[in-house]
N, C-alpha and C positions, 0 to 999 in steps of 0.2 A: 078376183084372180083370173088371169087369162090362162085357161087350161088347154092350150094348144097341144095337139099331138106333136111328139118330138120331131117328126119329119116335116112339120109346118114351120118350124122355126128357121130362120136364116142366120147362120153363124158367119160373122164378118172378122177377118183377121185383124188383130190389134197392132196396127202399124203406126209409125210416127206421124203419118198424115192425119190420123184420127185424134191425135193428142195435142193439146195446147198447154204451154206453161212448164213443160219438162225440157231440160237441156239435153237429156240422153235417155234412151230406152234400152235397158239391159235384157238380153234374152236369158231366161232361166229354164230350168228342167221342166217347168209346168206351164210357163207363159212368159210375161214381160214384166219388168219392174221399172217404174219411172224413177229417174234421178234428177235432182235439181242442181247437182254439180257434175261435171264430166269426169270421166275415169282418171284422167291425168291429175285432176284436183283431188279426187278421192284417194288417190295413192299417197298423197302427202298429208292426209288427215291422220293425226296421231292419237285422237281421243274418241271414245265411244259415243260421247254426247253429240258431236258434230256428225259423226257417221249416221247416227239415228235421225238426226234433224234433217239432214239433206234428203234422206230416203222417205221422209213423210211428205206427201204430195200437196203442200199447201199451194193453192192456186192452179193445180194441175186438173184438167178436165178433158173428158172425151167430147168432141164437137163434131156433129154430123147433121146432114140434111136427109130427111126421110118422111115417108107417109105412114110409118109404123105407129100403131096405137098401143104396142106392148114392148117393153125393153127389159132384158135380163143381163146382168153382169155377174159372172162368177169371179170371186176374188179370194185371196189368201191374206187377211190382214195380220199385222203384228201389233198387239196391244201392249201398252205399258202397265206395269204393276209396281207400285213403290212400297217397299217394305215398311210396314207399320202404318200405312195410310189406307183409307177405305178404297174399294174398287172403283176404277174410272169407268164412266159410261162408254158404251160402244160408240165408235165414230159415226158421223152422219154423212150420208150421200145426199147432195141436193140435185134435183132434176129441174133444169131451167128450160122452158119452151118459149121460143121467140122472145127472149129477154125477161121472161116473168118466171118466178119460182112456181113450179107445178106440184112438186111433192118431195118428201124426204123419206129416207129409209135407213136401216142399219144392218150390219152383218154381224151375227153372233159368232163366237168360236174364234178360230185362228190361232196363230202363234202368240206367245207371250214373252216380253222382255222384262225380266224382274230387275229392277233398279234399287240398289241399296245406297241411299244418299249419304249415310254415315260412313260407309266403307268405300264409296265410289266404285262399286262393282256392278257388273251387268251379267245376268244369267239368262239364257235362251231356253224356252220350252216349246216344243212343236205341237201343233194343233191341226184341225181340219178346216178346209175352205168352206165358204158359204156363198149364198146368192142374194143379190139385191134385185128386187123386181118392182117394176112400175107398169101399171096398166091404165086403160081408159084415157090414153093421151088423145088430144084433139085430132079429129079427122083432117086429112089434107096435108100438103107439103109444109114442113116446118123445120126450123133450126133447133136442134136439141143439144144442150150441154149437160153432161153428167159430171158434177164436180165430186172429186174424190175426197175422203176425210182429210182435213188439213193436219191432223194430229196422230194419224196411224199410218205406218208403212203399209203399202197396198200393192200386192203383187196381182196383176190382172191375168185372169185365166182364159175367159171366153166372153164375147159379146154376142148376144142373140136378140133378134127382132123379128116381128111378124111382117116386115116389108124391108126391101133393100135400103141400105144406107150409103151415103157417099160423104166424104169430108166436106165440111162447110167451105164454100169458096171464099176467096179473099174478099172482104167487105171494105177494103181500103182504110181500115182502122189503123192508127198509129200503134206501135208496140212500146209499152212502158215496162222497163226493166227496173225493178226495185230490190234493194238489199237492206236488211235491218235484222233486228233481234227477235226474240220470241214474241214480242208484241206485234211485229210485222208478220211473223209466222202465223199468228192467230190465237195465242194462248188465251183461254177463257172466252173466245168468240162462240157464238151459238152454233155455227155451222160453217162449211167451207166458203160458201158464197157470201158470207156476212162478216168475214174478217175485215178490218178497216181498209186494207189495200184492195181487196176485191170490190167492196162497196164503192170505194173511190174510183176504181177503174170502170165500174158499170156506169156511174154518174158522169165520168168524163168521156165515155165512148171510146175506150182504148182497150187493146188486148194486153192483159197483164202476164208478166213473167215475174213470179214472186220468189226472190231469193232471201226472204225472211227466214233466218235459220236460228231456232231456239238455242240460246247460249253461244251462238257462233258468229256474231257480228264483231269480230275481233281484228279487223284490218289485216286479215290473212292475205298474203300476196297471191295464193292460188285462187281465192275468191275474186280478187281483182282482175287476174288474167282471164277467168272464166267470163267475167262480165265484159272485158275488153273484146273478147272474141265472139260475143253474142250479138246478133243484129238487134238494134233497138233504135227507136225514134226519140225516146225520152228515157232518162236515167235519173234515179234518185238513190241516195245512200243515207240511211238513218244511223248515226253513230253516237255511241257514248255509253248506254246503260250496261252492256256486257263488259266493256272495259273496266267500268267501276265495279260491277258486282263480282267479276272474276279477280279483281285486283291484279290485273295483268301487267300493267306498265305504269311508269311515272311520266310526268309531264314532259321530261327530256326526250323520252322515246315516243310519246304520243304525237308530238307536232311533226317530226319527220315522217312518222308512219302514215299520218293523214295525207301529207304531201305526196308520199310514194304511192298510196292508193289511188289518189286523184290523177297523178302522172300516168299510171298504168291504164286507167280508164280512157285518158285522153289519147293514148297511143292508138286505140281502136276507134274512138269516137271524138275526133278533135273538135267538131262544132256542134255536137248534139247537146240540146238543153240538158244541163246536169244540176241537180238540186241536192244540196247538202242539208239534211234535217238534223237539228240537235235533239236531245232526249225530251220526251214529255216529262211532266212533273212526276216525281216519285219521292215523296217526303222523306223516306228513310235515308236516301242517298244525296239530297240536295247539298248538304254541307258535311256529310260523314262519309268517309271512304269505305270501300268494300274490304274484305269480301262480304257478299250476302251469304247468310247461313240459314238453314231451316230452323224454325222455332219448334223444338221437339216437344214442347208441352202441348202446343196446338196440334202437332202432327198425331200425338198419341190420342188426342181428343177427336180425331177425324177431320181436322181442319189444317191444311198446309198454309203456313205463313212464313214470311222471311223477315229477318232483321239485319241491320248493318253491323258488322262486327269490327269495323275499323275505328280509329280514333280521329276525331276532327283535328287534333293538334298535328297529325301527320301530314296535313296539307302543306305545311312549311317545308317538308322534305320532298315535296313533289307528288304526293299521292293525289289520285284524281277523285274528284267529286262531280256531280252533275253540273254544278254552277261553274266549276273550273273548266269543264269540257265545253259547255255553251260558250263561255267567254273566248276560249281559244279557237273554237270552230268559227265563230263570227269573225274573229281576227284573220284567220287563214283565208277564209272566203273573200273578205274584203281585199286582202293583199293580192290574191290570185286573180280576182275579177277585174283588176286594172288592166290585165292583159288577156283576159278571157271573158268577153261580154256574154257568153252563153252559160256562165256559172252563176248559180243563185243559192240563196240561204233561206231557210225557214226555221224559226225558233219553234221547237216542239211543244212548248207551252201554249202556242196559238192552237194546237190540236187538243190539248188536255192540260189545263192549268189549275190554279189554286181554286177557283170557283167550282170547277168540275170535280176536284178532289173532295170538296165539301159535299157535293150532291151525289156523286158516284164514286166513292172511295175505292181504291184498288183492293179487291177481296183478299188477296194474299200479300199485299204490300208491294207487289211488283208489277202485276198485270192488270190491265183494265177488263171489266166485265163486258157482256154483250152489248149493253146499252152504250157504254163508252166507246166500244168499237164502232158502233153506228155513228155516234157523234163525230168521232175522228175521221171516219171516211167522208162524211158529209162536209166537214170543215175543210178537209184537204181538197176535195173536189171543187168546193166553193171558193177556194183561195187560189189553188195552183192551176186548175184547168180553166178558171174563169178569165175574163178579159183583164189584161194587166198581170196575170199570173205567169209563173215561170214556164208552164207548159201550154199557154194559150197560143193558138195559131188561128188566125182569121179564116173562117170557112171550114174548120175542123171541129167535129162534134166532140 
């Protein structure tokens, strides 16, 4: 531990210039709160799940250049507690120095959001802030990224170092704006820099803005408008699993909703490479509609698993399954690509398919584990950022 006297620490204001991956920084009574949707979008959010998801800073990191060998960050996390389920581990902070993972730490305590999945209710309990501390960083000038926990709302209170910091200057990297479900958000990933989008961004040499929203990839117009108005060099949208497991719409509504979402993106990014990604393999919903519901026998045993509560026969009435979604997305992209040469399609089963499900089954029947996240990130980078891929540009890392 670096036991510097209090007056030897340098406190740096937590400004937007120091943060990557957030669309907005809200000033609070104690500090600042990163958001992944802007205020105008949050004002249209009608459910607690999406409000919780967008405030969890998946892909958000402090990025600064410094000679410091010690870093402290005071935060007030908000943890989740599910009624009837065992306690969740504290969120992980990843410290990356010059592109390499240097250390990990956790903050105990904080606020608690108690979620009752049977009643659909949320209860807030207040708690105390904590400090994450890293010491013995390499000597000399270096670029430091402190990735915030992808699955905990994290209010930032104070940043302290033993040497001055400045924002990392523009390195000429392209900005990749990605939207998806809890899988893109990072559910079951080991840490914030090892979610599949974060891994893919690192391998592809791009700056990630991750709008993976747990339970919130529902073709919401306010999300499309937020993406339309966000500067980006590359855009991807991963569509399908939330629409199925929420049992939100039928095929008749799905098709125009996809067109409308893509139309809105094109209003702000008319020629930006745009990749539509269909769902990865999820055996419970391949041919069975939603909704997804918790398996309460497993929940009581301390294991959260989901099952599909729909009836396969309901496909005839337009209920969505993953196979229906994949077929329709492929058709929509092929139709639009005739007039949009920068629009591309990727079958999600190329990231995680049948052989992967045999080797690395989804632990809760919906979300990939840490090993599968790594595999998906590597495959995405190896396909999409590589020569011939949707995001390949000659001379760009």
